[in-house]
C-alpha positions as CSV (number, residue, x, y, z in Angstrom):
1,M,106.2,112.9,110.6
2,R,103.8,114.1,107.8
3,I,100.2,112.8,108.1
4,L,97.4,113.0,105.6
5,L,94.1,113.2,107.4
6,V,90.9,112.4,105.5
7,S,87.2,112.0,106.5
8,D,83.6,112.4,105.4
9,T,84.1,113.9,101.9
10,E,86.1,112.2,99.1
11,S,88.3,115.0,97.7
12,E,88.2,115.5,93.9
13,Y,91.7,117.1,94.3
14,I,93.0,113.7,95.4
15,W,90.8,111.2,93.7
16,D,90.0,112.8,90.3
17,H,93.2,114.9,89.8
18,F,95.8,112.8,91.6
19,D,99.4,113.9,91.4
20,A,101.8,111.6,93.1
21,E,104.4,114.3,93.6
22,R,102.1,116.2,95.9
23,F,102.0,113.3,98.3
24,E,105.4,111.7,98.0
25,D,106.5,112.9,101.4
26,I,103.4,111.6,103.3
27,D,104.4,109.1,106.1
28,L,101.0,108.0,107.2
29,I,97.3,108.4,106.2
30,I,94.6,108.4,108.8
31,S,90.9,108.2,107.9
32,C,88.4,109.4,110.5
33,G,85.5,107.7,108.9
34,D,82.6,108.0,106.4
35,L,84.6,107.5,103.3
36,K,84.0,105.0,100.5
37,S,86.0,101.8,100.8
38,D,87.3,102.2,97.3
39,Y,88.6,105.7,98.1
40,L,90.7,104.4,101.0
41,S,91.9,101.5,98.8
42,F,92.9,104.1,96.2
43,L,94.9,106.1,98.7
44,A,96.6,102.9,99.9
45,T,97.6,102.0,96.3
46,M,98.6,105.5,95.0
47,I,100.4,106.9,98.1
48,K,103.3,104.9,99.5
49,A,102.3,105.2,103.1
50,P,100.3,103.0,105.5
51,V,96.6,103.8,105.9
52,F,94.9,103.6,109.4
53,Y,91.2,103.9,109.7
54,I,88.3,103.9,112.1
55,H,84.6,103.6,111.3
56,G,82.2,106.4,110.7
57,N,78.5,106.0,111.2
58,H,77.9,105.5,107.5
59,D,80.6,102.9,107.0
60,T,78.3,99.8,106.9
61,E,79.9,99.1,103.5
62,Y,83.1,98.1,105.4
63,I,81.4,95.1,107.0
64,N,81.4,93.1,103.8
65,N,83.9,95.2,101.8
66,P,86.7,96.6,104.1
67,P,89.2,98.9,102.5
68,G,91.9,96.9,100.8
69,G,95.5,97.5,101.9
70,C,94.4,99.5,105.0
71,D,94.6,98.7,108.7
72,S,91.7,99.2,111.1
73,I,92.8,100.7,114.4
74,E,89.3,100.4,115.9
75,D,89.4,99.7,119.6
76,K,93.2,99.5,119.4
77,L,96.3,101.3,120.6
78,V,99.0,101.1,117.9
79,V,102.4,102.5,117.7
80,F,103.8,104.0,114.5
81,G,106.8,106.2,114.0
82,G,107.2,106.5,117.8
83,L,103.7,107.9,118.2
84,R,100.9,106.0,120.1
85,F,97.5,106.1,118.3
86,L,94.2,105.2,120.0
87,G,91.3,104.5,117.7
88,L,87.6,104.8,118.7
89,G,85.2,105.1,115.8
90,G,81.5,105.6,115.5
91,C,79.1,108.3,116.7
92,R,76.2,108.8,119.2
93,Q,73.3,106.5,118.6
94,Y,70.6,108.5,116.9
95,N,68.4,106.2,114.7
96,Y,67.6,102.7,113.7
97,H,68.9,100.7,110.7
98,P,66.6,98.7,108.4
99,H,69.0,95.8,108.1
100,Y,70.4,95.6,111.6
101,S,68.7,95.3,115.0
102,V,71.4,97.7,116.4
103,P,72.8,100.4,114.1
104,P,76.5,99.6,113.3
105,F,79.0,102.1,114.6
106,Q,76.5,104.0,116.7
107,Y,76.9,104.0,120.5
108,T,75.4,105.4,123.6
109,D,77.8,107.3,125.9
110,K,77.8,104.4,128.3
111,Q,78.7,101.9,125.5
112,M,81.6,104.2,124.4
113,A,82.8,104.3,128.0
114,K,82.8,100.5,128.2
115,R,84.9,100.4,125.0
116,I,87.4,102.7,126.6
117,Q,87.4,100.7,129.8
118,K,88.4,97.6,127.8
119,L,91.5,99.5,126.6
120,R,92.8,100.2,130.1
121,Y,95.5,97.5,129.9
122,Q,96.8,98.8,126.6
123,L,96.8,102.4,128.0
124,F,98.7,101.2,131.1
125,K,101.2,99.1,129.0
126,H,102.0,102.0,126.7
127,K,101.8,104.7,129.4
128,G,99.0,106.6,127.7
129,F,98.8,107.7,124.1
130,D,99.8,110.6,121.9
131,I,96.9,110.8,119.4
132,L,93.2,110.1,119.7
133,V,91.6,109.1,116.4
134,T,87.8,109.2,116.4
135,H,84.9,109.8,114.1
136,A,82.7,111.8,116.5
137,P,84.1,114.8,118.4
138,A,84.2,115.0,122.2
139,F,81.2,116.6,124.0
140,G,81.4,120.3,124.0
141,I,84.4,120.5,121.6
142,C,83.2,121.5,118.1
143,D,80.3,119.1,118.3
144,G,76.7,119.8,117.4
145,N,73.4,120.1,119.2
146,D,71.3,117.4,117.5
147,A,71.2,113.7,118.5
148,C,73.6,112.6,115.7
149,H,76.3,115.2,116.1
150,T,76.5,115.6,119.9
151,G,79.9,114.5,121.0
152,F,80.9,111.7,123.4
153,K,81.3,112.7,127.1
154,A,83.3,109.5,127.5
155,F,86.2,111.1,125.5
156,L,86.6,113.9,128.0
157,P,88.2,111.9,130.8
158,L,90.7,110.4,128.2
159,L,91.7,113.9,127.1
160,E,91.9,115.2,130.7
161,K,93.9,112.3,132.1
162,Y,96.3,111.5,129.3
163,K,96.6,114.9,127.7
164,P,97.4,113.6,124.2
165,R,99.2,115.9,121.8
166,Y,96.4,115.6,119.2
167,M,92.8,114.5,118.7
168,F,91.7,113.8,115.1
169,H,88.0,113.5,114.4
170,G,85.5,113.7,111.5
171,H,81.7,113.7,111.4
172,M,81.2,117.5,111.7
173,H,82.2,118.6,108.2
174,L,83.9,121.6,109.8
175,N,80.4,122.3,111.3
176,F,79.2,122.7,107.7
177,G,81.5,125.7,107.1
178,K,81.0,127.4,110.4
179,A,83.9,126.1,112.5
180,S,87.7,126.3,112.6
181,R,89.8,123.4,111.4
182,M,91.8,123.3,114.7
183,V,91.0,124.2,118.3
184,E,92.8,123.5,121.5
185,F,91.5,121.8,124.6
186,N,93.7,121.6,127.7
187,G,96.9,121.5,125.6
188,T,95.5,118.9,123.1
189,K,95.2,120.2,119.5
190,V,91.8,119.0,118.2
191,I,91.6,118.8,114.4
192,D,88.6,118.2,112.1
193,A,89.8,116.0,109.3
194,N,87.0,116.8,106.9
195,S,87.9,116.2,103.3
196,Y,91.7,116.3,103.7
197,Y,94.3,118.0,105.8
198,I,98.1,117.6,105.9
199,L,99.7,117.8,109.3
200,D,103.4,117.9,110.1
201,I,104.3,116.6,113.6
202,P,107.8,117.4,114.8
203,E,110.0,114.4,115.6
């Protein structure tokens, strides 16, 4: 399966200089958050592949204008092409929002743990999952030191118990040029989806 990962930065290479032939063999598109709704709708229209997305901390636009032709996998376990995808968007709570009493798509570690707990039946039913799709990274794995970019500790038990093949995340912008695109944690390949990245997963 060939997957196009996107997050955080709309790529001029894709949006302004689109060439259909470059993406004709894409089987699935996954957004790890913080992209304009119109950008995801563009991808869904121009590339003949499903688009899955979760929310980034800046995706309040999606509340009234969700990306057309795309499927949210937020708080869901979905199966596609024989792979099990688990979606958990948002980042650590770090500020207040002028229009909402609670900032959308921002969570404490305890709140994220409760979201994961609600998925326990789906995890049992599907005997785990293959790919974790998040916006924020896991704590201590390519995360930052500030309140906004500290990763979720709640993700660590998921990775340790189910040992998924991959974790896709955004939010870090490749640590603003200082980090590697891919690292490994206990056998899980952790990939920063910033801008875009094409990944081939063997059948």
